[in-house]
N, C-alpha and C positions, 0 to 999 in steps of 0.2 A: 495481524493474524499469524499464526505459526507458519514457519517456512522450513519444513524438514528437508533433508537432502535426499538424494536418490535412494531407492529401495535397496539397491545392491551396492556394497555388501553390508552385512549387519555390523553394528558398532562393536568395538572391542569391550571387554569387561571394564568396569569403572577403575580409575586410577587409585591405587591403594597406598601410594607413597606420600610424599609431602603435598600439602594442598597447593593447588595451582595459584600462582601469583596473578592477581587481577591488575591490569594496567591502571595507572592513575588517570582520572578523568581530567582532561585539559579543559580550559574555559571554552564555552561555546563561541563560535564566530560564524559569520555568514560565509558560506562556501562560495568560492569565486571561480572554480573550474567545474568541468562536467564529470569529474571523478571525486566522489565524496567518501570520506572515511572518518570514523570516530570510534575509539576503542571500547565503548560501552553501550549497552542497550539504553541506558538512562543517563541523564545529565544531572549535575549538581549533587547535593547531599541526599536528596530524596529519590523518589521513584515515580515515574509517569506510567500509568497503567499498573499492571500487577505482574511481577516477575514469575509468579506461580501459574499464570495463565498460559494455556498451550499456544496462544498467539503471541507474537513478539514483533511489533512494529518499532523500529528504532526511533526514539522520541526526537532525536536531533534532526531527523529528516522533516518531521512535521514542523519543528521550530524554525528551520530554515525557510520553508514555504511561507509560514506566517510572517516572518520578518520581511521577506521580499515583497509579498503580494497583498498584505492587509495593513490596516491601521487599527489603533485601539477602538474598541466598540464595534468593529465589524463582526459579522456572523460567520463562523467556521463550522462546517458539518462533516460528519463521518458516517456514511450510510452503512458501513459494516464495521462497527465500532470496537468489537472485541472486548478488551478489558478496560477501555476508556482512555487510552493514551492520548488521543487527539483532544479530548475534553480537557484533560489535565494540562496539556501544553498550552491550549488556547487560554485557559484561565490564568496560567502563569504569566501570560503576555498581555493580559488586559483585553482579550477578545471574548465575545459571546460565543457559546458553543452549544451544539446539539448533536447527540450521537444516537444512532439507530442500529438495531441488530435483531435478527430473528430469535436469538437466545440471549436476552440481556444479562450481562454479567453482574451488574450492580444497579442500584436504584435510579441513578441519573441517566441511564441509557434507556431509550424508548424502544418498545417492541414494534418493529416495522420491517417490511420487506423492502429492500433497496430498489426494487422495481416500481414501487408506489409509495413515495415518501409523503408524509403529512405536512407538506410545505407548499406555500404559494409559489406561483411562477415568478421568476426573477427576484428572489428574496435573499440570496446567499452570496457572500463575497468570495469564499474559498471552500472548495470541496476537496477533501482528502479521501482517497479510496484505496484500500489494501485488501483486495478480494482473494478468495481461494482460487487456486489455479489447477484444480483437479479434485479427484475423489479419494486421495490418499490419507486424509485426516477426517475424523468424525467430529465436525463442528457442532452439529445440532441433530436432535431427533426429528425435527420438522422436515417432512418430505419435500417442502418447497425450497429447502436449503440448496443453494447453487453448488456448495461444496460436495454434494452427492453426485455431481456430474463429472465425468472423466474429461481430462484435457484433450482426449482424442475423439470426443463426442461432439458433433456439430451443435447439439442442444446446449452445450456449455456456452458456446460463442453467441448463440441466439439469446440466451438468458443474460449474458453480460452486455449484449447490445441494448437490451431493455434497460439495464442499470445505467449505462452510459447516457442513453437518451434522457433518462430521468434526471441525472446529474446536470446535463446541459439545460434542461428545462428550468431548474431552480436557480441557476447562476444568473446574477445580474449581468447586463452588458458590461464587458470589461472584467468580469469576474474570472477567477482562475481555478483550474482543477489539476490536482496532482494524482497520478495513477501509479501506484507502487506495486510492481509485479515481477515475477520470475518465470523463465521458461521451465519446461519440465522434461524429464528423461526417464524412461524405463528401458532396461536392457532388451527385453523381449519386444517392446513396441517401438523403440527408437525415440527420436527427438520430437518434441511438440513445441513449436515456436509460439508459445502463448503470448509473449510480449509483442511481437510484430503484428499478430492478428488483432490484439486488442488496440494497439496503437493505430492501426488502419481504421478501425471503427471510431476511435476517439477523434481522429483527424477528419473524419467525414462530418463531424458535428461541431468541432471547435477548431480554432487556429493553433497549430503547434507552436510552442515557444522554444522548447529545447528538450533534449534527451540526456538524462544524467545516469551514470553508472554508480551504484552505491555498493561499496565493498561489503561483502558478508563476513561475519565473524562467528559463524555457527561452529560449535565445538567439534563437529565431525570433520571439519576442514583441517583440524589439527591432528587427526588420527591417522597414523601411518598406514593402517590396513586399508583405509578408504583410498588413499593415494596409490597404494600398491595394486589394488584391484582395478583402479582407473587406468593405470599403465598397462597392466597385463591383459585386461579385457578391452582396451582401446576405446574408452569413453572419457568424458570430461565431467568433473564435479562442478556444481553451480557456484561460481565464485563471486557473482554480483547479482544485484537486482536492478531492474530498470526503474527509473522515476521519469515518467512521461509528464511533461508540463504543457498545458494548453489553455487557451483563453477564449471566452465567449466574445465575439466581435461587438464593438461599440455600435450603437445605432447610428446610421448615417444621417447627417443633417438633411432636412428636406431641400430639394432643389428649388432655387428661386424661380418664381413664376416669370414666364417670358412675357414681355410687353408686346401688345399687339399694335 
């Protein structure tokens, strides 16, 4: 889903000089530290998801989770699928995929609320979730859309708690969930620690495996007026997203019966 920067300040006029040189895409590799960076939204010669879509999940993040935590033929789902990035990456890697969204962007995305997925209990090997983290983007006309709830509103965290419980329900024992999210800031309202609050909810349902910082390459981070305002008004631009990784516990083996 789209990850806009802070509301203040407004972006500068479009660049009218030479076109910006896009970095060459390096080969994909499994990330080995908790700081992830890749210079493009998409990998390879093609595109995963749709670059015209207002949402923008970096496809290499999904690729890394799939490589580490699934095998060919496993089922990967995305409860808030946006333009279908997770589906495309899963298919690229020989995994089965299902994507859901309140406002399906294309035919292979199923209409569904992430709080009530049309999936059986313990049927999924990997869940990737990239939720809205506030009401600053109009994702859908559906009044049930969680993106209509402010990051400062307790109802947002209640709704996301329902989503996380549903994700935990559909995971098989040993299955893994990746939650990709960012904190939020408005000058007048201050800092909203969205990531920490969602991680606490996630950790109450699943076993935390690790926390990754994913470097953001949003174009506004290259705009001098944003940095000037951040310095003069004493706030920080969002330079990274969290990737919280957690696992559903394996079933414990039944204890041997004691001899009498």
